[in-house]
C-alpha positions in Angstrom: 114.7 144.4 97.3 111.1 143.6 98.3 110.6 146.9 100.3 108.3 148.7 97.7 106.1 145.7 97.2 105.7 145.0 101.0 104.7 148.5 101.4 102.2 148.4 98.6 100.6 145.1 100.2 100.5 146.6 103.5 98.7 149.8 102.1 96.1 147.5 100.2 92.6 147.5 101.6 89.4 145.3 101.2 87.3 146.4 98.4 84.0 145.3 97.3 83.5 142.6 94.4 79.9 142.1 93.8 78.1 140.6 96.9 81.6 139.1 98.0 84.5 140.9 99.6 88.1 140.6 98.3 90.7 139.7 101.1 93.9 141.8 101.0 97.0 140.1 101.6 98.0 142.3 104.4 96.2 140.1 106.9 99.3 137.8 106.0 102.7 137.8 107.8 105.6 137.9 105.4 109.3 136.6 106.2 112.3 136.2 104.1 115.0 133.8 104.5 117.6 131.9 102.6 115.0 129.4 101.6 113.0 131.8 99.9 110.0 134.2 100.8 107.5 132.8 103.1 103.8 134.2 103.6 102.1 133.1 106.5 98.2 133.5 106.8 97.5 130.8 109.0 94.6 131.2 111.3 93.2 134.2 110.1 89.6 133.1 109.4 89.8 133.6 105.7 87.0 132.4 103.7 88.9 133.3 100.3 92.4 133.3 98.9 93.8 136.8 99.6 94.7 138.7 96.3 98.0 140.2 95.6 100.0 137.2 96.8 103.7 138.1 95.9 104.9 136.3 92.7 108.3 135.3 94.4 106.5 133.4 97.3 108.0 130.0 98.0 105.8 128.9 100.8 102.4 129.9 101.2 100.6 128.9 104.7 96.9 129.0 104.5 96.3 126.4 107.3 93.4 126.9 110.0 91.0 128.9 108.2 87.3 128.9 106.9 88.1 128.4 103.3 85.3 126.1 101.6 86.6 125.9 97.9 89.4 126.6 95.9 88.6 128.4 92.7 90.0 127.9 89.3 93.5 129.8 88.8 93.9 130.5 92.6 97.7 130.2 92.3 98.4 130.8 88.7 101.0 133.4 89.1 102.9 131.8 91.8 105.6 130.0 89.6 108.2 129.6 92.1 105.8 128.0 95.0 107.1 124.9 96.5 105.0 124.4 99.6 101.3 125.0 99.9 99.5 124.2 103.0 95.5 124.1 103.0 95.1 121.9 106.1 92.5 122.3 108.8 89.9 124.2 106.6 86.5 123.5 105.4 87.4 122.8 101.8 84.3 120.6 100.3 85.7 120.7 96.6 88.5 121.5 94.4 87.3 123.4 91.1 89.2 122.2 87.7 92.2 124.1 87.3 92.6 125.3 90.9 96.4 124.4 91.0 97.2 125.6 87.5 100.4 126.8 87.4 102.0 125.0 90.0 102.8 121.4 88.2 106.5 122.5 87.7 107.4 124.3 91.0 105.2 122.7 93.7 107.0 119.9 96.1 104.6 119.5 99.1 100.8 120.2 98.9 98.8 119.6 102.5 95.1 119.5 102.2 94.4 117.3 105.1 91.8 117.7 107.8 89.1 119.2 105.4 85.8 118.1 104.0 86.9 116.7 100.5 85.2 113.5 99.3 85.8 113.7 95.8 89.3 113.6 94.0 89.3 114.4 90.3 92.1 114.3 88.0 91.1 117.5 86.2 91.5 119.2 89.9 94.9 118.5 90.1 96.3 119.8 86.9 99.1 117.6 86.7 100.5 118.1 90.2 103.4 115.8 91.0 103.7 117.1 94.6 104.4 114.8 97.7 100.7 115.5 99.1 98.9 114.8 102.3 95.3 113.6 101.8 94.7 112.4 105.3 91.6 113.2 107.6 88.9 113.7 104.8 85.4 111.9 104.4 86.7 110.4 101.2 84.3 108.8 99.0 86.2 105.8 96.9 84.9 105.7 93.4 86.5 105.6 89.8 87.5 109.0 89.8 89.5 108.6 93.0 91.3 105.4 91.5 92.2 107.5 88.3 93.6 110.4 90.3 95.7 108.6 92.8 98.5 107.7 90.4 98.9 111.3 89.6 100.1 112.1 93.1 102.8 111.2 95.2 101.4 110.4 98.6 103.0 111.3 101.6 104.3 108.0 103.2 103.4 109.2 106.7 100.1 109.7 105.9 98.7 106.8 104.0 97.1 105.1 106.6 95.1 108.0 107.6 93.4 108.2 104.0 90.3 106.5 104.7 87.3 105.6 102.6 84.1 106.8 104.5 81.8 105.6 101.9 82.2 103.6 98.6 79.9 102.1 95.7 81.2 98.8 95.7 79.0 96.2 97.3 81.4 95.4 100.2 80.8 96.5 103.8 84.7 96.0 104.1 85.5 99.1 102.4 84.3 101.4 104.9 86.9 102.5 107.1 89.7 100.9 104.8 92.7 102.9 103.6 92.2 104.3 100.1 95.3 102.3 98.8 94.4 98.9 100.3 90.9 99.3 98.6 92.4 100.2 95.4 94.5 97.3 95.2 91.9 94.9 96.0 89.1 96.3 93.9 88.8 97.9 90.5 86.4 100.6 91.4 85.7 101.6 87.9 84.3 98.2 87.4 83.2 97.4 90.9 85.0 94.1 90.7 87.7 92.4 92.9 91.2 91.9 91.2 91.6 88.4 90.8 94.1 88.7 87.8 96.6 89.4 90.3 96.0 86.4 92.3 95.8 83.9 89.5 98.8 85.5 87.9 100.8 85.2 91.5 99.7 81.4 91.7 101.2 80.9 88.0 104.3 82.6 88.8 104.7 80.4 91.9 103.9 77.1 89.9 106.6 78.1 87.2 109.2 79.0 89.9 108.6 75.8 91.6 109.0 73.8 88.5 112.1 75.6 87.8 113.6 74.9 91.3 112.8 71.1 90.8 114.5 71.0 87.3 117.3 72.6 88.7 117.7 70.2 91.6 117.4 67.1 89.2 119.9 68.8 87.1 122.5 69.3 90.0 121.7 65.7 91.0 122.5 63.9 87.7 125.7 66.0 87.3 126.7 64.9 90.8 126.2 61.1 89.7 128.0 61.4 86.7 130.8 63.3 88.3 131.1 60.5 90.8 131.4 57.8 88.1 134.0 59.7 86.1 135.8 60.3 89.6 135.6 56.5 90.1 136.9 55.6 86.7 139.8 57.9 87.2 140.6 56.5 90.5 140.6 53.1 89.1 142.8 53.9 86.2 145.6 55.0 89.0 145.0 51.8 91.0 145.5 49.5 88.1 148.0 50.9 85.4 148.9 48.9 82.2 152.3 47.4 82.6 155.0 49.2 80.4 157.4 47.1 78.0 161.0 46.7 78.9 162.9 48.3 76.3 166.2 46.4 77.2 164.3 42.9 77.1 164.2 40.9 73.6 161.5 38.9 72.6 162.0 35.0 72.6 162.1 33.6 69.0 159.0 31.5 68.5 159.6 27.5 67.8 159.6 26.5 64.1 157.1 24.2 63.5 158.2 20.4 63.0 157.7 18.9 59.4 154.7 17.0 58.9 155.5 13.5 58.1 153.7 11.8 55.4 151.6 8.8 56.7 150.2 7.4 53.3 151.0 3.4 52.7 154.4 2.9 50.6 153.9 2.1 47.1 154.8 -1.4 45.5 157.8 0.4 43.8 159.0 1.7 46.9 158.6 -1.5 48.7 161.0 -3.1 46.2 163.6 -0.6 46.6 163.3 -0.7 50.2 163.5 -4.7 50.0 166.8 -4.2 47.8 168.4 -1.8 50.1 167.9 -4.2 53.0 169.5 -7.2 51.1 172.6 -4.9 50.2 173.0 -4.2 54.0 172.8 -7.6 54.8 175.4 -8.7 52.5 177.6 -6.0 53.6 
């Protein structure tokens, strides 16, 4: 399928381009597998990106060469490229737009072991690839801080992405991992991040207050539950006597008549005397 293209690449030669020469892709080795087309240009002492890179390249290995920079649109036509290895070169700068065209396809970028000191967002071109930045003399400044969130750094290389220089007035910055420095300092304002510490303390106080409130609430509920349980136990131990339906209530005694204690009148005395005399005659 690709034989005509490979024959054309192998027959290409170096042509003059002003004072510099254009490197042919014939210096590279190609291989095709189930994972895609691989172009291996490792250890060829290349000082430029070879021309005529096949558009269907999936893996491009340019490690261990003498590249010093990446010009604009170096990989513009490689829309299927997934892996780009530029490690162990002498790259000191990344021109704006050097990775243009790779944002949607590139999955892994290795630019470790070069001479890069500045990382700028305009050079990345919106890349979201897993990136190895280790073993470069990074100068940690505002541009580095703004560019890092655009990259998905390789977890295995995080401790080797070191600040070799910095603008912040802190001797502890030299030799510190870039991510640690960015977390502690705002490199754009040259101030240490204090807001995070204050926020953390505030959240801790609120959390402690919430825990204390919950403990108090549980304690109060336990006391209330104990009192309620004790009341229920008391009711079971001393139940109210139930009335016997067959027993009849005793009748209440009738009140005795009230006797009049007032002295008798003279008429009453006369009547009573006559009655007594009649009883005597009888």
